[in-house]
N, C-alpha and C positions, 0 to 999 in steps of 0.2 A: 319351133322356137330357135332363134339364132344363138350360136355359141358366143360366150363372152369373148371380147377381142383379145384378152390376155392368155387364152388357152394355148398351151404348147409354147409359151414364151417364158423367159426368166422372170421370177417374181420381182416386182419393184422393191427398191430399198426405201426405208423411212425410219425416222426416230421420233418416238412420242413417249410421254411418261407412263410408267406402270402405276399400279395401285398404291405403291409406296413413294411415288414421286420421283423415282429413279428413271433416267432416260433408258428406254428399251430400244435397241437397234435391231431392225429387221432387214434381212433374215438374221435370226439369232445366231450367236456364236458361243462356242465352248473352247476355252484355252486359246482364244485368238483366231479360231478357225470356224467357218460356217458349220452348223450342226449337220451331221451326215445321217439325217433321219427325215421321214416324211413329216409334213406340217399340215394341220387342219386349222385354218385361220377363219374364224367366224365373226362377221360384223352383225351387230344387233342394235335395235333402235334405242332402248332405254333400260338401264340397270334398275332393278326393283319392280318393274312392271311384271304382271303375272306371266305372260308368254315368255318374256326374256329371262325371267328367273327360272322357269321350268326348263328352258333350253340350256341355260348355263349349268343347271344341276344335272341334266341328262349327259352333258359332256363330262362333267366331273365323275359321274357314276360309270360312264363307258370306259374311262381310263382304268377302272378297277375290274369291271364286269365283262367287258367285251374282249374276247380272245384275240381278235385281229388288232385291237388297239395295243394290247400288251406285246404281241408278237412283232409288230412293226416298230414298236417304241415311238409311236407318233407323238409329235409335240403339238398340243392343243393350245391355241391362243385366242382369247376373246377380245373384242374391241368395240367400243361405243363412243358417242360424243360426250359422255358424262365427265364431270370433273374428277380430279384425283381423289378428293375426300369422299365423294360418292362411290367411286370404284373401291376404295379401301373398305368402306362400310359394307358394300355388296359382297366383296370377297370374304370378309370376316363373318358376315351373317350366314353365309351359305357354305363356308369351309371349302371354297374353290381352291383347287390344288394346281392350277395352271396360271400363267400370266394373264391378267386382265388389264387392258391398256386404255388410256384416256386420250381421246382424239377430238378435243374441243374445237380445234381449228380445221378439222377434216383433212389433215395432211395425208393420212393413210387412205381415207375414203377416196381422195383425189387420185392417189397413186394407183389404187386398184380399181378405179373407175366404178365405184359403188354409188349409185344414184339414189333418187328418192322413190317413195312408194305412196300410194293413196293420194294421188293428185298433188304430190309434193309436200304433204303434211308431215311425213315422217321419213326417216332414213330407211332404206331397204334392208331386209334381213338376208344377207348373202354369205355363203360359205365357200371357201376355196380349199382344194386339196393340192398340195405342192409335193413333188417327189423329192427323194433324197439328194438329187442333183440341183434342186432349186427351180425346177420347171413346173409351172402351173398346169396340172393335168385335167382338172375338172372344176366346175363351179355350179352352185345352185342358188338361185334367187327366188325365195318363196317367203314373203313377209308374214302371211297369215298362217302358213303351215309350219309352225315352229318345230313340231315333232318330227318333221321329215329330215331335219338336218343331220342328226346323228346317224340315222339310217343311210342317208346319202354318203356320209363319210365311211361307214362300214363297207358299203358297196365299192366305193372308190379305192379304199385300202386293199380290199380283196383283189381287185383288178391289178393294182400295182404289185402286190405280193406274188401273184401268179406269173407276172412278167419277169420278176427278179429271181425268184426261187421256186420254180414249179416243183411240186411234190405229189406223189400218188396219194389218192384218197380212197378210203374204204367206201363201199356202197352206202353205208349209213351216213358217213360224213358228207358224201355228195348229196344225199337226200336232204340232210339238214341245211346244207348251203343253198341248194336249189329252192328249198321252201322259204328260207330267209330272203333270197333275192326276189322271189315272186311276190313278196309282201311289200317290196320297195318300189314306189312309182318312179318312172323315168323323169329326167329333168324336164322333158317336153310336157309330160302329163302334169307335173307339178306346176309348170308355168301356166298351163291352160286353166288349172283349178284356181291358181292365185289371181289370174286375170278376172275370172268369173266372180270370185269372192270380193275382189276389190272394186268391181264395177258398180 
């Protein structure tokens, strides 16, 4: 499976409305400066659909439950082509604690080169992990395998954290980490599965 063309390049800029109708500038800023934290940006086809709802809730829960999400202070951002009112209802219905953006005109989709899936009938489900310097480090496009996206982000964040602040692990911690990684398929494996399922 070929790498996404934006890997190891600066994340593109775009501005689209959030669920409250306020313009959201990407990359996000705090006090006038770009956030100095990793970002997990996930594109999904449709708010309210079963798979997309479960994916969005998994990211919500990961922010509270996953140690690597908390340790890296990752900024999660969801985005789909749904309207602002639909995004607002989606956020409120599922208590989503991160920005959910409305990209009806596919501005962000175009900037991040996110295409279609299933013979062009739906937008692809694609997740990007961006490091604290604003560089896209990895991506996963797997429309059918929505459960893979949080696992993919966990793996990518662990890799980033090990490069930034390596720390000794106990044998038990190494065992837990290795066991978690063995359960996460590679991007290539997921791509092959997605192709088979979508065929």
